[in-house]
C-alpha positions in Angstrom: 44.0 33.9 -27.4 44.1 34.5 -23.7 47.5 36.4 -24.0 45.9 39.0 -26.3 45.0 42.4 -24.9 41.4 42.5 -23.7 40.1 46.1 -23.9 37.4 47.2 -21.5 35.2 48.7 -24.3 34.7 46.9 -27.6 37.0 48.0 -30.4 37.8 47.0 -34.0 41.6 46.9 -33.5 43.0 45.6 -30.2 46.6 46.7 -30.9 45.6 50.3 -31.5 43.3 50.2 -28.5 46.2 48.9 -26.3 48.5 51.7 -27.4 45.8 54.3 -26.8 45.1 52.9 -23.3 48.8 52.9 -22.4 49.2 56.5 -23.6 46.2 57.7 -21.6 47.5 55.8 -18.5 51.0 57.3 -18.8 49.5 60.8 -19.2 47.4 60.2 -16.1 50.4 59.1 -14.1 52.4 62.1 -15.2 49.5 64.5 -14.2 49.2 62.8 -10.8 53.0 63.1 -10.2 53.2 66.7 -11.2 50.0 67.7 -9.3 50.6 70.5 -6.7 49.3 69.7 -3.2 46.5 71.8 -1.7 48.0 71.5 1.9 51.6 72.5 2.7 53.0 69.5 4.6 56.6 70.7 4.5 58.7 71.2 7.7 58.7 74.8 9.0 61.6 77.0 8.1 64.4 77.0 10.7 66.0 80.2 11.9 69.6 80.2 13.0 69.2 82.9 15.6 66.7 80.7 17.5 69.1 77.7 17.7 72.4 79.5 18.1 72.0 82.3 20.7 75.0 84.4 20.2 74.1 87.0 22.8 73.9 84.3 25.5 77.3 82.9 24.4 78.7 86.5 24.6 77.4 87.0 28.1 78.8 83.6 29.3 82.2 84.5 27.9 82.2 87.9 29.6 81.2 86.2 32.9 84.0 83.6 32.6 86.5 86.4 31.7 85.4 88.4 34.9 85.8 85.2 37.1 89.2 84.5 35.5 90.4 88.1 36.1 89.2 88.0 39.8 90.9 84.7 40.3 94.2 86.0 38.8 94.1 89.1 41.1 93.4 87.0 44.1 96.2 84.7 43.2 98.6 87.6 42.8 97.6 88.9 46.3 98.0 85.5 47.9 101.4 85.0 46.3 102.5 88.5 47.4 101.4 87.7 51.0 103.2 84.3 50.9 106.5 86.0 49.6 106.4 88.7 52.3 105.3 88.7 55.9 102.2 90.6 55.1 101.2 94.0 56.2 97.6 93.3 57.0 96.1 94.2 60.4 93.4 91.6 61.4 92.6 93.4 64.6 89.1 94.8 64.9 88.3 97.2 67.8 84.9 98.1 66.5 82.2 98.1 69.1 78.9 96.8 68.1 76.3 99.5 68.4 72.7 98.7 68.0 70.2 101.4 66.9 67.2 99.8 68.7 68.9 98.4 71.8 67.0 100.7 74.2 63.7 99.9 72.5 64.3 96.2 72.8 65.2 96.6 76.5 62.0 98.5 77.1 60.0 95.9 75.3 61.6 93.1 77.4 60.9 95.0 80.6 57.3 95.5 79.6 56.8 91.8 78.8 58.5 90.8 82.1 56.2 93.0 84.1 53.1 91.7 82.3 54.2 88.1 83.0 54.8 88.8 86.7 51.4 90.4 86.9 49.7 87.4 85.3 51.6 85.1 87.7 50.6 87.1 90.7 46.9 87.0 89.6 47.1 83.3 89.1 48.8 82.7 92.6 46.4 85.0 94.4 43.3 83.5 92.8 41.2 81.6 95.3 40.1 78.1 94.1 36.5 77.6 93.1 36.3 74.1 94.8 37.3 73.3 98.4 39.0 70.0 98.9 38.3 70.2 102.6 34.6 70.4 101.9 34.9 67.4 99.6 36.7 65.4 102.2 34.0 66.3 104.8 31.2 65.3 102.4 33.0 62.0 101.6 33.3 61.2 105.3 29.6 62.0 105.8 28.8 59.7 102.9 30.9 56.9 104.4 29.1 57.3 107.7 25.7 57.1 105.9 26.8 54.0 104.0 27.9 52.3 107.3 24.6 53.1 108.9 22.5 51.5 106.1 24.8 48.7 105.2 24.3 45.1 106.4 27.9 44.6 107.2 30.4 46.9 108.8 33.0 48.8 106.8 36.0 46.6 105.9 34.5 43.4 107.1 36.2 41.4 104.3 39.6 42.5 105.5 38.8 41.2 109.0 37.5 37.9 107.7 40.7 37.5 105.7 42.8 38.2 108.8 40.8 35.9 110.9 41.1 33.1 108.3 44.9 33.6 108.2 45.0 33.5 112.0 42.9 30.3 112.2 45.1 28.6 109.6 48.2 29.6 111.6 46.5 28.3 114.8 45.6 25.0 113.2 49.1 24.5 112.0 50.5 25.4 115.4 48.1 23.0 117.1 48.9 20.2 114.8 52.6 20.7 115.3 52.2 20.8 119.0 50.0 17.7 119.1 52.6 15.8 117.1 55.3 17.0 119.4 53.2 16.0 122.5 52.6 12.5 121.1 56.3 12.1 120.5 57.0 13.2 124.1 54.3 10.9 125.5 55.8 8.0 123.5 59.3 8.8 124.9 58.0 9.0 128.5 56.2 5.7 128.2 59.4 4.1 127.2 61.3 5.6 130.1 58.6 5.8 132.8 55.3 4.3 133.4 53.7 7.3 135.3 54.5 10.5 137.0 53.8 14.3 136.7 53.9 16.0 133.3 57.0 18.2 132.5 56.7 21.9 132.8 57.0 22.5 129.1 53.9 20.4 128.4 51.9 22.1 131.1 52.7 25.5 129.5 51.7 24.3 126.1 48.4 23.0 127.4 47.6 26.3 129.0 48.5 28.2 125.8 46.2 25.9 123.8 43.3 26.5 126.2 43.8 30.3 126.0 43.7 30.1 122.1 40.5 28.0 122.2 38.9 30.5 124.6 39.9 33.4 122.3 38.4 31.7 119.2 35.1 31.1 121.1 35.0 34.7 122.2 35.5 35.9 118.5 
């Protein structure tokens, strides 16, 4: 029973109803197949003259023919020149003549005169500021600063020099003292008394002078 045709609408004969439904369906499919479209979806028509440009090909062939002809003529001339010594004169005695040479020379002279005039004005121009006046004012300012300052000008340089001199004097005194001790020790070994040698007397006098100078400073 389940394999029998089941119509959508109720009918008295299922076989006839099946044939009628199949006939309607086939007619519908045929109408759908033969239906004309409302919109044209076909590819546009192609024109041969748009794809194959004969005029362009003709012009290209003419150009190539002209180049070939010129090359052939040039080759004939070259071969003739190579076969013979050639009768060409490559000398050129033509003198270059400019039509505006005088005008360019006048323009160059004018520009040169203007440049010279500008240079002369620049060199003859007096300066707006005087460096001599600036130097004089700076010296006056230095004098004012020296008069109101607590320490003289360049006092740190003098202190640095005096420190170096004192260090040198200390080192010299220490070296002399060590040398004098060595001499005293040698003299004690050789002699028990007597006058000091002349070199030691000179060293003592020099040390006394240095001490007096330091006290005076």
